[in-house]
MOPAC internal coordinates of N, CA, C and O (Angstrom, degrees):
PM7 1SCF
backbone

  N    0.0000 0     0.00 0     0.00 0    0    0    0
  C    1.4328 1     0.00 0     0.00 0    1    0    0
  C    1.4494 1   114.47 1     0.00 0    2    1    0
  O    1.2310 1   119.75 1   -51.69 1    3    2    1
  N    1.3754 1   118.07 1   128.31 1    3    2    1
  C    1.4411 1   121.75 1  -179.01 1    5    3    2
  C    1.4839 1   117.82 1   -67.02 1    6    5    3
  O    1.2310 1   118.91 1   -31.73 1    7    6    5
  N    1.3170 1   119.68 1   148.27 1    7    6    5
  C    1.4937 1   117.73 1  -178.69 1    9    7    6
  C    1.6558 1   103.17 1   -73.78 1   10    9    7
  O    1.2310 1   123.43 1   -36.73 1   11   10    9
  N    1.3372 1   111.03 1   143.27 1   11   10    9
  C    1.4670 1   111.11 1   169.97 1   13   11   10
  C    1.5107 1   108.20 1   -97.65 1   14   13   11
  O    1.2310 1   120.70 1   -17.04 1   15   14   13
  N    1.2631 1   116.26 1   162.96 1   15   14   13
  C    1.4488 1   120.68 1   176.83 1   17   15   14
  C    1.5488 1   115.62 1   -48.35 1   18   17   15
  O    1.2310 1   121.19 1   138.12 1   19   18   17
  N    1.3646 1   115.32 1   -41.88 1   19   18   17
  C    1.4192 1   121.64 1   177.26 1   21   19   18
  C    1.4983 1   113.13 1   -61.54 1   22   21   19
  O    1.2310 1   120.22 1   138.72 1   23   22   21
  N    1.3145 1   117.19 1   -41.28 1   23   22   21
  C    1.4643 1   122.38 1  -177.22 1   25   23   22
  C    1.5757 1   107.12 1   -70.53 1   26   25   23
  O    1.2310 1   119.44 1   137.95 1   27   26   25
  N    1.2427 1   118.67 1   -42.05 1   27   26   25
  C    1.3957 1   125.23 1   174.11 1   29   27   26
  C    1.4798 1   115.31 1   -56.72 1   30   29   27
  O    1.2310 1   119.73 1   134.91 1   31   30   29
  N    1.2465 1   118.11 1   -45.09 1   31   30   29
  C    1.4791 1   127.94 1   174.27 1   33   31   30
  C    1.4939 1   108.94 1   -65.21 1   34   33   31
  O    1.2310 1   116.65 1   136.87 1   35   34   33
  N    1.2286 1   123.97 1   -43.13 1   35   34   33
  C    1.5229 1   130.24 1   177.14 1   37   35   34
  C    1.5744 1   106.74 1   -58.98 1   38   37   35
  O    1.2310 1   120.85 1   129.05 1   39   38   37
  N    1.3197 1   115.97 1   -50.95 1   39   38   37
  C    1.5229 1   123.36 1   176.77 1   41   39   38
  C    1.4568 1   108.46 1   -53.76 1   42   41   39
  O    1.2310 1   118.56 1   124.08 1   43   42   41
  N    1.2472 1   120.35 1   -55.92 1   43   42   41
  C    1.4612 1   128.62 1  -176.73 1   45   43   42
  C    1.5485 1   111.43 1   -58.14 1   46   45   43
  O    1.2310 1   122.54 1   137.56 1   47   46   45
  N    1.4352 1   112.74 1   -42.44 1   47   46   45
  C    1.4078 1   112.00 1   177.79 1   49   47   46
  C    1.5315 1   116.11 1   -67.87 1   50   49   47
  O    1.2310 1   121.47 1   147.31 1   51   50   49
  N    1.4190 1   114.79 1   -32.69 1   51   50   49
  C    1.4150 1   121.12 1   176.54 1   53   51   50
  C    1.5512 1   106.84 1   -64.45 1   54   53   51
  O    1.2310 1   118.95 1   134.47 1   55   54   53
  N    1.2798 1   119.61 1   -45.53 1   55   54   53
  C    1.4770 1   120.47 1  -177.89 1   57   55   54
  C    1.5125 1   109.95 1   -63.15 1   58   57   55
  O    1.2310 1   123.14 1   135.32 1   59   58   57
  N    1.3070 1   111.59 1   -44.68 1   59   58   57
  C    1.5481 1   112.76 1  -178.94 1   61   59   58
  C    1.4809 1   112.04 1   -63.68 1   62   61   59
  O    1.2310 1   120.14 1   140.40 1   63   62   61
  N    1.3653 1   117.34 1   -39.60 1   63   62   61
  C    1.4906 1   118.65 1   178.33 1   65   63   62
  C    1.4720 1   106.86 1   -64.60 1   66   65   63
  O    1.2310 1   116.14 1   137.19 1   67   66   65
  N    1.2187 1   124.94 1   -42.81 1   67   66   65
  C    1.5302 1   129.28 1  -178.66 1   69   67   66
  C    1.4725 1   107.74 1   -60.90 1   70   69   67
  O    1.2310 1   118.55 1   133.25 1   71   70   69
  N    1.3199 1   120.37 1   -46.75 1   71   70   69
  C    1.5397 1   120.82 1   176.90 1   73   71   70
  C    1.4912 1   111.43 1   -58.01 1   74   73   71
  O    1.2310 1   122.65 1   131.18 1   75   74   73
  N    1.2827 1   112.53 1   -48.82 1   75   74   73
  C    1.5816 1   116.95 1  -176.39 1   77   75   74
  C    1.5687 1   108.43 1   -61.22 1   78   77   75
  O    1.2310 1   122.18 1   131.03 1   79   78   77
  N    1.2966 1   113.42 1   -48.97 1   79   78   77
  C    1.4858 1   120.48 1  -179.32 1   81   79   78
  C    1.5043 1   114.07 1   -54.83 1   82   81   79
  O    1.2310 1   123.17 1   138.19 1   83   82   81
  N    1.3651 1   111.53 1   -41.81 1   83   82   81
  C    1.5435 1   118.49 1  -179.34 1   85   83   82
  C    1.5430 1   107.75 1   -67.37 1   86   85   83
  O    1.2310 1   122.77 1   132.78 1   87   86   85
  N    1.4312 1   112.29 1   -47.22 1   87   86   85
  C    1.5166 1   114.95 1  -176.78 1   89   87   86
  C    1.5849 1   109.78 1   -66.53 1   90   89   87
  O    1.2310 1   119.89 1   145.19 1   91   90   89
  N    1.2475 1   117.81 1   -34.81 1   91   90   89
  C    1.5371 1   118.65 1   175.49 1   93   91   90
  C    1.5092 1   112.57 1   -68.94 1   94   93   91
  O    1.2310 1   117.00 1   151.82 1   95   94   93
  N    1.3341 1   123.31 1   -28.18 1   95   94   93
  C    1.4021 1   125.30 1   168.02 1   97   95   94
  C    1.4337 1   115.28 1   -66.03 1   98   97   95
  O    1.2310 1   120.15 1   132.34 1   99   98   97
  N    1.4391 1   117.32 1   -47.66 1   99   98   97
  C    1.4064 1   128.62 1  -179.17 1  101   99   98
  C    1.6582 1   106.66 1   -59.40 1  102  101   99
  O    1.2310 1   123.21 1   135.87 1  103  102  101
  N    1.3861 1   111.45 1   -44.13 1  103  102  101
  C    1.4317 1   114.33 1  -173.34 1  105  103  102
  C    1.6433 1   104.81 1   -65.60 1  106  105  103
  O    1.2310 1   123.06 1   136.98 1  107  106  105
  N    1.3627 1   111.74 1   -43.02 1  107  106  105
  C    1.6572 1   110.22 1   176.79 1  109  107  106
  C    1.5288 1   110.62 1   -57.19 1  110  109  107
  O    1.2310 1   119.10 1   136.03 1  111  110  109
  N    1.2961 1   119.31 1   -43.97 1  111  110  109
  C    1.5187 1   120.32 1   178.77 1  113  111  110
  C    1.4993 1   110.44 1   -61.02 1  114  113  111
  O    1.2310 1   121.57 1   139.47 1  115  114  113
  N    1.3462 1   114.61 1   -40.53 1  115  114  113
  C    1.5063 1   116.46 1   175.98 1  117  115  114
  C    1.4096 1   112.56 1   -55.17 1  118  117  115
  O    1.2310 1   121.54 1   134.01 1  119  118  117
  N    1.3684 1   114.66 1   -45.99 1  119  118  117
  C    1.4589 1   118.15 1  -169.45 1  121  119  118
  C    1.6070 1   103.42 1   -73.20 1  122  121  119
  O    1.2310 1   118.15 1   141.99 1  123  122  121
  N    1.2122 1   121.12 1   -38.01 1  123  122  121
  C    1.3982 1   125.50 1   178.25 1  125  123  122
  C    1.6566 1   110.71 1   -58.98 1  126  125  123
  O    1.2310 1   123.67 1   133.79 1  127  126  125
  N    1.3064 1   110.58 1   -46.21 1  127  126  125
  C    1.4678 1   116.90 1   175.22 1  129  127  126
  C    1.5297 1   113.25 1   -60.90 1  130  129  127
  O    1.2310 1   122.91 1   133.16 1  131  130  129
  N    1.2579 1   112.04 1   -46.84 1  131  130  129
  C    1.5350 1   118.53 1   179.90 1  133  131  130
  C    1.5078 1   110.08 1   -57.70 1  134  133  131
  O    1.2310 1   119.57 1   137.91 1  135  134  133
  N    1.3743 1   118.42 1   -42.09 1  135  134  133
  C    1.4272 1   118.62 1  -177.54 1  137  135  134
  C    1.6034 1   109.27 1   -75.04 1  138  137  135
  O    1.2310 1   118.93 1   155.01 1  139  138  137
  N    1.3241 1   119.65 1   -24.99 1  139  138  137
  C    1.4830 1   123.62 1   172.06 1  141  139  138
  C    1.4331 1   106.91 1   -66.59 1  142  141  139
  O    1.2310 1   118.16 1   134.80 1  143  142  141
  N    1.2647 1   121.11 1   -45.20 1  143  142  141
  C    1.5151 1   125.75 1  -174.18 1  145  143  142
  C    1.5647 1   104.55 1   -69.29 1  146  145  143
  O    1.2310 1   118.52 1   139.24 1  147  146  145
  N    1.1952 1   120.43 1   -40.76 1  147  146  145
  C    1.5100 1   124.10 1   179.01 1  149  147  146
  C    1.5179 1   106.90 1   -59.89 1  150  149  147
  O    1.2310 1   119.98 1   138.66 1  151  150  149
  N    1.4344 1   117.65 1   -41.34 1  151  150  149
  C    1.4881 1   118.22 1  -178.76 1  153  151  150
  C    1.4405 1   109.70 1   -62.64 1  154  153  151
  O    1.2310 1   119.72 1   135.95 1  155  154  153
  N    1.3943 1   118.15 1   -44.05 1  155  154  153
  C    1.4271 1   121.68 1  -179.82 1  157  155  154
  C    1.5101 1   112.62 1   -56.58 1  158  157  155
  O    1.2310 1   121.89 1   130.99 1  159  158  157
  N    1.3519 1   113.98 1   -49.01 1  159  158  157
  C    1.4860 1   116.68 1  -179.12 1  161  159  158
  C    1.5096 1   107.42 1   -66.54 1  162  161  159
  O    1.2310 1   114.16 1   143.38 1  163  162  161
  N    1.2533 1   128.66 1   -36.62 1  163  162  161
  C    1.5056 1   126.96 1   176.18 1  165  163  162
  C    1.5447 1   106.40 1   -63.41 1  166  165  163
  O    1.2310 1   119.70 1   138.60 1  167  166  165
  N    1.2816 1   118.18 1   -41.40 1  167  166  165
  C    1.4288 1   117.27 1   179.38 1  169  167  166
  C    1.5997 1   113.92 1   -63.28 1  170  169  167
  O    1.2310 1   123.62 1   140.93 1  171  170  169
  N    1.3431 1   110.66 1   -39.07 1  171  170  169
  C    1.4199 1   113.94 1   177.13 1  173  171  170
  C    1.5333 1   112.70 1   -67.42 1  174  173  171
  O    1.2310 1   120.85 1   138.43 1  175  174  173
  N    1.3039 1   115.99 1   -41.57 1  175  174  173
  C    1.3924 1   121.34 1   172.08 1  177  175  174
  C    1.4870 1   118.88 1   -52.30 1  178  177  175
  O    1.2310 1   125.71 1   138.29 1  179  178  177
  N    1.4530 1   106.63 1   -41.71 1  179  178  177
  C    1.4921 1   116.70 1  -179.15 1  181  179  178
  C    1.6451 1   108.55 1   -65.63 1  182  181  179
  O    1.2310 1   123.12 1   158.53 1  183  182  181
  N    1.3110 1   111.62 1   -21.47 1  183  182  181
  C    1.5153 1   115.61 1  -178.83 1  185  183  182
  C    1.4326 1   114.25 1   -96.33 1  186  185  183
  O    1.2310 1   121.23 1  -174.39 1  187  186  185
  N    1.3910 1   115.25 1     5.61 1  187  186  185
  C    1.4974 1   123.81 1   174.72 1  189  187  186
  C    1.3824 1   115.00 1    91.44 1  190  189  187
  O    1.2310 1   119.02 1  -163.90 1  191  190  189
  N    1.4467 1   119.48 1    16.10 1  191  190  189
  C    1.4799 1   121.04 1   174.07 1  193  191  190
  C    1.5494 1   106.16 1   -86.24 1  194  193  191
  O    1.2310 1   123.56 1   -28.44 1  195  194  193
  N    1.3519 1   110.78 1   151.56 1  195  194  193
  C    1.4906 1   119.07 1   179.15 1  197  195  194
  C    1.5482 1   103.78 1   -90.13 1  198  197  195
  O    1.2310 1   119.22 1   -65.83 1  199  198  197
  N    1.3637 1   119.09 1   114.17 1  199  198  197
  C    1.4633 1   121.44 1  -172.49 1  201  199  198
  C    1.5949 1   110.52 1   -75.05 1  202  201  199
  O    1.2310 1   118.72 1   159.93 1  203  202  201
  N    1.3230 1   120.04 1   -20.07 1  203  202  201
  C    1.3619 1   120.82 1   171.40 1  205  203  202
  C    1.5218 1   117.18 1   -62.08 1  206  205  203
  O    1.2310 1   124.25 1   140.44 1  207  206  205
  N    1.4965 1   109.45 1   -39.56 1  207  206  205
  C    1.3600 1   116.22 1   177.21 1  209  207  206
  C    1.5537 1   115.07 1   -75.26 1  210  209  207
  O    1.2310 1   122.20 1   145.08 1  211  210  209
  N    1.3759 1   113.39 1   -34.92 1  211  210  209
  C    1.5012 1   117.34 1   172.05 1  213  211  210
  C    1.5644 1   113.35 1   -62.32 1  214  213  211
  O    1.2310 1   118.73 1   145.08 1  215  214  213
  N    1.3261 1   120.04 1   -34.92 1  215  214  213
  C    1.3961 1   120.60 1  -179.00 1  217  215  214
  C    1.5927 1   107.94 1   -75.13 1  218  217  215
  O    1.2310 1   119.38 1   148.40 1  219  218  217
  N    1.3189 1   118.78 1   -31.60 1  219  218  217
  C    1.4521 1   123.50 1   170.31 1  221  219  218
  C    1.6116 1   110.83 1   -62.41 1  222  221  219
  O    1.2310 1   119.90 1   134.88 1  223  222  221
  N    1.2179 1   117.79 1   -45.12 1  223  222  221
  C    1.3929 1   122.19 1  -178.00 1  225  223  222
  C    1.4874 1   110.46 1   -68.24 1  226  225  223
  O    1.2310 1   121.72 1   143.34 1  227  226  225
  N    1.2599 1   114.31 1   -36.66 1  227  226  225
  C    1.5770 1   114.85 1  -179.83 1  229  227  226
  C    1.5902 1   108.76 1   -69.96 1  230  229  227
  O    1.2310 1   121.65 1   139.63 1  231  230  229
  N    1.4561 1   114.45 1   -40.37 1  231  230  229
  C    1.4380 1   116.06 1   175.40 1  233  231  230
  C    1.5558 1   110.48 1   -59.83 1  234  233  231
  O    1.2310 1   120.66 1   134.19 1  235  234  233
  N    1.3039 1   116.34 1   -45.81 1  235  234  233
  C    1.4778 1   115.95 1  -176.35 1  237  235  234
  C    1.5612 1   113.82 1   -64.42 1  238  237  235
  O    1.2310 1   122.75 1   143.45 1  239  238  237
  N    1.3600 1   112.34 1   -36.55 1  239  238  237
  C    1.5079 1   116.77 1  -173.83 1  241  239  238
  C    1.6907 1   105.24 1   -73.96 1  242  241  239
  O    1.2310 1   121.40 1   165.44 1  243  242  241
  N    1.3139 1   114.93 1   -14.56 1  243  242  241
  C    1.4943 1   114.75 1   179.13 1  245  243  242
  C    1.5560 1   108.81 1   -80.23 1  246  245  243
  O    1.2310 1   121.38 1   158.38 1  247  246  245
  N    1.4069 1   114.96 1   -21.62 1  247  246  245
  C    1.5010 1   119.35 1  -178.71 1  249  247  246
  C    1.4759 1   109.67 1   -79.81 1  250  249  247
  O    1.2310 1   122.94 1   -27.30 1  251  250  249
  N    1.3575 1   111.97 1   152.70 1  251  250  249
  C    1.4820 1   111.82 1   169.72 1  253  251  250
  C    1.4787 1   111.95 1   -80.12 1  254  253  251
  O    1.2310 1   116.74 1    -3.73 1  255  254  253
  N    1.3679 1   123.80 1   176.27 1  255  254  253
  C    1.4578 1   122.87 1  -167.90 1  257  255  254
  C    1.4501 1   105.64 1   -69.28 1  258  257  255
  O    1.2310 1   114.37 1   136.15 1  259  258  257
  N    1.2477 1   128.27 1   -43.85 1  259  258  257
  C    1.4478 1   132.54 1  -176.95 1  261  259  258
  C    1.5815 1   108.76 1   -57.05 1  262  261  259
  O    1.2310 1   121.03 1   127.33 1  263  262  261
  N    1.3158 1   115.63 1   -52.67 1  263  262  261
  C    1.5387 1   122.35 1   178.86 1  265  263  262
  C    1.4045 1   107.05 1   -57.14 1  266  265  263
  O    1.2310 1   119.66 1   129.16 1  267  266  265
  N    1.2718 1   118.26 1   -50.84 1  267  266  265
  C    1.4811 1   122.65 1  -173.16 1  269  267  266
  C    1.5323 1   110.34 1   -60.80 1  270  269  267
  O    1.2310 1   120.38 1   137.25 1  271  270  269
  N    1.4057 1   116.87 1   -42.75 1  271  270  269
  C    1.4265 1   120.01 1  -175.95 1  273  271  270
  C    1.5772 1   108.21 1   -68.58 1  274  273  271
  O    1.2310 1   122.61 1   141.02 1  275  274  273
  N    1.2342 1   112.60 1   -38.98 1  275  274  273
  C    1.5299 1   120.63 1  -178.52 1  277  275  274
  C    1.6079 1   107.46 1   -60.68 1  278  277  275
  O    1.2310 1   122.94 1   134.55 1  279  278  277
  N    1.3538 1   111.98 1   -45.45 1  279  278  277
  C    1.4902 1   114.26 1  -174.09 1  281  279  278
  C    1.4817 1   110.90 1   -70.13 1  282  281  279
  O    1.2310 1   121.24 1   144.99 1  283  282  281
  N    1.4289 1   115.23 1   -35.01 1  283  282  281
  C    1.5123 1   125.96 1   175.48 1  285  283  282
  C    1.6035 1   109.19 1   -56.36 1  286  285  283
  O    1.2310 1   123.41 1   127.87 1  287  286  285
  N    1.3809 1   111.06 1   -52.13 1  287  286  285
  C    1.4135 1   119.49 1   179.97 1  289  287  286
  C    1.4612 1   117.10 1   -61.85 1  290  289  287
  O    1.2310 1   121.11 1   141.61 1  291  290  289
  N    1.2324 1   115.48 1   -38.39 1  291  290  289
  C    1.5259 1   124.35 1   172.22 1  293  291  290
  C    1.6326 1   107.33 1   -61.30 1  294  293  291
  O    1.2310 1   122.76 1   126.09 1  295  294  293
  N    1.2614 1   112.31 1   -53.91 1  295  294  293
  C    1.5342 1   114.45 1  -178.95 1  297  295  294
  C    1.5589 1   108.88 1   -57.25 1  298  297  295
  O    1.2310 1   120.77 1   131.62 1  299  298  297
  N    1.2784 1   116.12 1   -48.38 1  299  298  297
  C    1.3870 1   117.76 1  -177.84 1  301  299  298
  C    1.5713 1   110.58 1   -58.67 1  302  301  299
  O    1.2310 1   119.61 1   138.62 1  303  302  301
  N    1.3044 1   118.35 1   -41.38 1  303  302  301
  C    1.4774 1   120.58 1   178.18 1  305  303  302
  C    1.4829 1   112.18 1   -60.17 1  306  305  303
  O    1.2310 1   122.86 1   126.64 1  307  306  305
  N    1.4515 1   112.12 1   -53.36 1  307  306  305
  C    1.5210 1   112.94 1   176.16 1  309  307  306
  C    1.5480 1   117.00 1   -57.11 1  310  309  307
  O    1.2310 1   121.31 1   142.41 1  311  310  309
  N    1.2904 1   115.10 1   -37.59 1  311  310  309
  C    1.5818 1   115.97 1   179.57 1  313  311  310
  C    1.5631 1   104.35 1   -69.09 1  314  313  311
  O    1.2310 1   118.92 1   135.12 1  315  314  313
  N    1.1743 1   119.67 1   -44.88 1  315  314  313
  C    1.4642 1   117.86 1   179.68 1  317  315  314
  C    1.6087 1   115.80 1   -61.22 1  318  317  315
  O    1.2310 1   121.75 1   145.74 1  319  318  317
  N    1.4187 1   114.26 1   -34.26 1  319  318  317
  C    1.4272 1   117.81 1   176.45 1  321  319  318
  C    1.5562 1   109.81 1   -73.30 1  322  321  319
  O    1.2310 1   119.31 1   157.41 1  323  322  321
  N    1.2931 1   118.93 1   -22.59 1  323  322  321
  C    1.3996 1   123.53 1   177.09 1  325  323  322
  C    1.4990 1   114.82 1   -87.88 1  326  325  323
  O    1.2310 1   121.89 1  -179.85 1  327  326  325
  N    1.2579 1   113.98 1     0.15 1  327  326  325
  C    1.5126 1   120.70 1  -174.88 1  329  327  326
  C    1.4479 1   114.62 1    68.71 1  330  329  327
  O    1.2310 1   117.95 1  -151.89 1  331  330  329
  N    1.3285 1   121.52 1    28.11 1  331  330  329
  C    1.3649 1   124.59 1  -174.19 1  333  331  330
  C    1.6036 1   115.69 1   -98.80 1  334  333  331
  O    1.2310 1   122.64 1   176.20 1  335  334  333
  N    1.4076 1   112.54 1    -3.80 1  335  334  333
  C    1.4221 1   120.71 1  -173.33 1  337  335  334
  C    1.7191 1   102.24 1  -113.42 1  338  337  335
  O    1.2310 1   120.58 1   -43.82 1  339  338  337
  N    1.2508 1   116.50 1   136.18 1  339  338  337
  C    1.4130 1   123.19 1   168.96 1  341  339  338
  C    1.5498 1   110.04 1   -94.15 1  342  341  339
  O    1.2310 1   120.31 1   -63.07 1  343  342  341
  N    1.3628 1   117.02 1   116.93 1  343  342  341
  C    1.4634 1   120.25 1  -178.97 1  345  343  342
  C    1.4466 1   114.54 1   -81.99 1  346  345  343
  O    1.2310 1   120.10 1   180.00 1  347  346  345

């Protein structure tokens, strides 16, 4: 039996609704995870740790070695160009 335009629209509407609902659930999970991460940073701060530095370390640990070395070399180059490094 061939699909009618109405049945095609109904299928597309169902797929669209499914995608939207999945995205909404994932957004809720993302918000919950962000709140959990904030709690960990707040706990670390309460224990005397500098959260800016912790964030930098997390970012650096996410990089592979070559990427991290390149970023560090560029940072050093920029700092040197601005006269912020003592040789």
